[in-house]
C-alpha positions in Angstrom: 5.2 0.0 21.4 4.2 -1.7 24.6 6.0 -5.2 25.0 2.9 -7.4 24.9 2.3 -6.1 21.4 5.8 -6.8 20.5 5.2 -10.2 22.0 2.4 -11.1 19.8 4.0 -9.7 16.7 6.9 -11.9 17.7 4.6 -15.2 17.9 3.3 -14.5 14.6 6.9 -14.4 13.0 7.6 -17.4 14.7 4.4 -19.3 13.5 5.2 -19.0 9.9 7.8 -20.6 7.9 7.3 -18.6 4.7 7.3 -14.5 5.3 6.6 -12.0 2.6 7.5 -8.4 3.7 5.3 -5.5 1.6 5.8 -1.9 1.9 4.2 1.0 0.3 4.8 2.0 -3.5 7.3 4.8 -4.6 9.1 4.0 -1.4 11.3 6.6 0.6 14.2 5.7 2.7 12.2 4.5 5.6 10.0 2.2 3.7 12.8 0.6 2.0 15.1 0.6 5.2 12.6 -0.9 7.2 11.9 -3.7 4.6 15.4 -4.5 4.0 16.2 -4.2 8.0 13.2 -6.5 8.9 14.2 -9.2 6.4 17.5 -9.4 7.5 16.5 -9.4 11.5 14.0 -12.4 10.6 16.7 -14.3 8.4 19.5 -13.7 11.2 17.1 -15.0 14.0 15.6 -18.0 11.9 17.8 -18.8 9.3 15.4 -22.0 8.1 12.7 -19.6 7.6 12.0 -18.5 3.7 11.8 -14.7 3.9 10.8 -12.4 0.7 10.5 -8.9 0.0 8.3 -7.8 -2.6 7.6 -4.2 -4.0 8.1 -1.6 -7.0 11.6 -0.5 -8.1 13.4 1.1 -5.1 15.1 3.6 -7.2 17.4 6.2 -5.7 17.2 3.9 -2.5 18.6 1.0 -4.1 21.7 1.4 -2.6 20.3 -0.2 0.9 21.7 -3.9 0.8 18.7 -6.2 0.4 16.4 -3.4 -1.3 15.9 -5.6 -4.5 12.3 -6.6 -4.6 12.0 -10.6 -5.2 9.5 -12.1 -7.9 7.3 -14.8 -6.4 4.1 -16.6 -7.4 0.8 -16.4 -5.7 1.5 -20.0 -4.4 4.4 -18.6 -2.3 1.4 -17.1 0.0 -0.2 -20.4 0.8 0.3 -20.6 4.5 2.4 -17.8 4.8 2.6 -14.5 6.9 2.6 -11.1 4.8 3.9 -8.3 6.9 3.3 -4.6 5.6 5.3 -2.2 6.8 5.3 2.0 6.6 1.6 2.2 5.3 -1.4 3.8 6.5 -3.9 2.9 3.5 -4.6 -0.2 1.7 -4.4 1.5 -1.8 -0.5 2.5 -1.2 0.6 -1.0 -0.5 2.9 -2.3 -3.4 1.5 -5.8 -4.5 -1.8 -6.2 -2.9 -1.2 -10.0 -2.9 -0.5 -9.6 0.8 -4.2 -10.7 1.2 -3.5 -13.9 -0.1 -1.3 -14.8 3.0 -2.7 -17.2 5.8 -2.2 -14.4 8.2 -0.9 -10.6 8.1 0.9 -8.2 10.2 1.4 -4.4 10.1 4.3 -2.2 11.4 3.4 1.5 11.1 4.3 5.0 12.4 1.4 7.3 10.6 -1.6 8.5 11.9 -4.1 5.6 11.7 -6.2 5.5 8.8 -7.7 2.3 8.5 -7.3 -1.5 9.8 -5.3 -3.5 7.1 -3.9 -6.8 9.0 -4.9 -9.2 11.6 -2.6 -7.4 13.6 -1.8 -3.9 13.0 1.2 -2.4 15.4 0.7 1.5 14.9 2.6 4.1 17.3 2.9 7.4 16.1 5.5 8.1 18.8 8.3 6.9 16.3 9.8 9.3 13.9 10.1 6.5 11.4 9.0 2.9 10.8 12.4 1.8 11.0 12.6 3.2 14.7 9.5 1.3 15.5 11.4 -1.9 14.0 14.6 -1.4 15.6 12.4 -0.8 18.8 10.6 -4.2 18.4 13.9 -6.0 17.9 15.5 -4.4 20.9 12.4 -5.4 23.1 12.3 -9.0 21.8 16.0 -9.6 21.7 15.9 -10.2 18.0 19.6 -10.0 16.3 20.4 -6.8 14.9 23.5 -7.2 12.6 25.5 -4.5 10.5 23.6 -5.2 7.5 19.9 -4.6 9.5 21.3 -1.8 11.5 22.6 0.5 8.4 19.2 -0.2 6.6 17.1 1.2 10.0 19.5 3.7 10.4 19.1 5.0 6.9 15.5 5.0 7.4 15.7 6.8 10.8 17.8 9.4 8.8 15.4 9.9 6.0 12.1 10.2 7.8 13.5 12.2 10.7 15.2 14.8 8.1 18.7 14.1 9.5 17.1 14.3 13.0 15.9 17.9 12.4 12.1 17.5 12.3 10.2 17.6 15.5 9.3 14.1 15.5 12.6 13.5 16.8 12.6 13.0 20.3 15.0 11.4 22.9 13.3 7.9 22.1 14.8 8.6 18.6 18.4 9.1 19.6 17.9 6.2 22.0 17.4 3.9 18.8 20.0 5.6 17.0 22.5 4.8 19.6 21.2 1.0 20.1 21.7 1.0 16.1 25.1 2.6 15.9 26.6 0.3 18.6 26.8 -1.8 15.4 29.1 -1.2 12.8 27.5 1.6 10.6 29.3 3.7 7.9 27.2 7.0 8.3 29.6 8.8 6.0 28.7 6.5 3.0 24.9 6.4 3.9 24.8 10.5 3.9 26.8 10.5 0.6 24.3 8.2 -1.1 21.2 10.2 0.6 22.7 13.8 0.1 25.1 14.0 -2.8 23.1 15.3 -5.7 24.6 15.4 -9.4 24.5 19.0 -11.0 21.7 18.2 -13.0 19.3 17.9 -9.7 20.8 20.9 -8.1 20.0 23.1 -11.2 16.5 21.6 -10.8 16.1 22.5 -7.5 17.2 26.2 -8.3 14.4 26.0 -11.0 11.6 24.6 -8.3 12.6 27.8 -6.0 11.6 30.2 -8.8 8.7 28.3 -9.5 7.3 29.0 -5.4 4.4 31.2 -5.1 2.5 32.4 -2.2 -1.3 32.7 -1.1 -2.5 36.2 0.7 -2.2 34.1 3.8 1.6 33.1 3.0 0.9 29.4 2.1 3.7 28.6 -0.2 2.9 26.2 -2.9 4.5 24.8 -6.4 2.0 23.3 -9.3 3.9 21.3 -11.8 2.0 20.3 -14.9 2.5 16.9 -16.5 3.8 18.3 -19.7 6.6 20.1 -17.3 7.3 16.8 -15.7 8.2 15.4 -19.2 10.4 18.5 -20.0 12.5 18.3 -16.5 13.2 14.6 -17.4 12.6 13.2 -13.8 9.7 11.3 -12.8 6.7 12.7 -11.2 7.3 11.0 -7.9 10.7 12.3 -7.5 9.5 16.1 -8.1 6.6 15.6 -6.0 9.0 14.3 -2.6 12.1 16.0 -3.6 10.7 19.3 -4.6 8.7 20.1 -1.5 11.6 20.5 0.6 12.6 23.6 -1.2 10.2 25.6 1.0 10.7 24.2 4.0 13.1 27.0 5.3 11.5 30.0 4.0 11.1 32.8 6.6 7.3 33.3 7.8 6.1 30.3 5.9 4.5 27.8 8.2 2.7 25.7 5.6 3.6 24.6 2.3 2.3 22.1 -0.3 3.9 20.6 -3.6 1.0 19.4 -6.4 2.5 17.4 -9.3 0.3 16.6 -12.3 0.6 12.7 -13.6 -1.8 10.7 -15.9 -3.5 9.2 -12.7 -4.1 12.6 -11.0 -2.1 15.3 -9.2 0.2 14.2 -6.1 -0.1 16.5 -3.1 2.6 16.7 -0.8 1.5 19.0 2.3 3.9 20.2 4.8 3.8 22.6 8.1 6.3 23.7 10.9 3.3 24.6 13.1 0.1 22.8 12.0 -1.4 19.9 11.8 -2.0 19.1 8.0 -3.2 15.7 8.3 -6.9 16.4 8.3 -6.7 18.3 4.9 -4.9 15.2 3.6 -7.4 12.7 4.9 -10.2 14.8 3.5 -8.8 14.2 0.2 -8.6 10.3 0.8 -4.6 10.6 2.0 -2.9 10.5 5.1 0.5 10.6 6.8 1.8 12.7 9.8 0.5 15.5 11.8 2.9 17.9 9.8 3.7 15.8 6.8 0.9 14.3 4.8 0.0 13.5 1.7 -2.6 12.7 -0.9 -3.5 12.0 -4.8 -6.4 14.0 -5.9 -8.1 14.2 -9.6 -7.1 17.3 -11.1 -5.7 20.9 -10.1 -9.1 22.2 -9.4 -9.5 19.9 -6.4 -5.9 20.7 -5.5 -6.7 24.6 -5.3 -9.6 23.4 -3.1 -6.9 22.1 -0.9 -5.0 25.1 -0.8 -7.8 27.0 0.3 -8.2 24.5 3.3 -4.3 24.8 3.9 -5.0 28.5 3.8 -7.8 28.3 6.8 -4.9 26.8 9.0 -2.9 30.0 8.4 -5.9 32.1 9.9 
């Protein structure tokens, strides 16, 4: 993010006394971390401003301090600034009342999908939206206290795969060092993120046995909504958490997890080598070059998507 863009974003924040921060629905650690982190930064820098965070249940990321969404009425948006975080498409935003705000601002690190806000700050060089927010604060000299740093570091860890993914760069480590100059309990963060109960460990083992392969060695899993009900875990958890069961299979460069719900099939697409984003956008989704997603109508469409992924392996 260049300094001129950062300053334009800061001027919008300075201009408004009421700020409502949104992020995408079914949030991951990056969405929650960036939302809680930015809210804390603004509150610390401008104690007289009213800052709200809204959205659906943070679920397993509710351990992040400041993650609990607030209930506000429509009148709160009068003259306010709405900030949208970690979201590439309008339909993904949790609580569409951001359109009621006087002005809107977006920070995002996904591949551009569509314009959303009056000022869209989009930079795919960051491994996470939390990294983007951390750099925004650093460039504009906004205060980052221990609470904000912990939230932002949590999002950086989740979206970088604990600094494993190739989206991790020298910039990532520089920003991590910037955040860790504050007091962060990394042991506590990792315990919350990676310590599973035995039920989830067993579930991953079951999903490992569900893995199938196309003739071109694309790995995939199909889970019906009846199976979702039997597992006793919500579909979004299965969709996001179980795609990783295929990530370390030797010889597999592309993999996908398809999870059926009442509202369509959730599709999580991943690759070690290829850009899967065009496949996701073809079906109305988006994301990153090597990690994207979409929701399609049914398994027949999902199978067409799988054929398209197979083409990458050619």
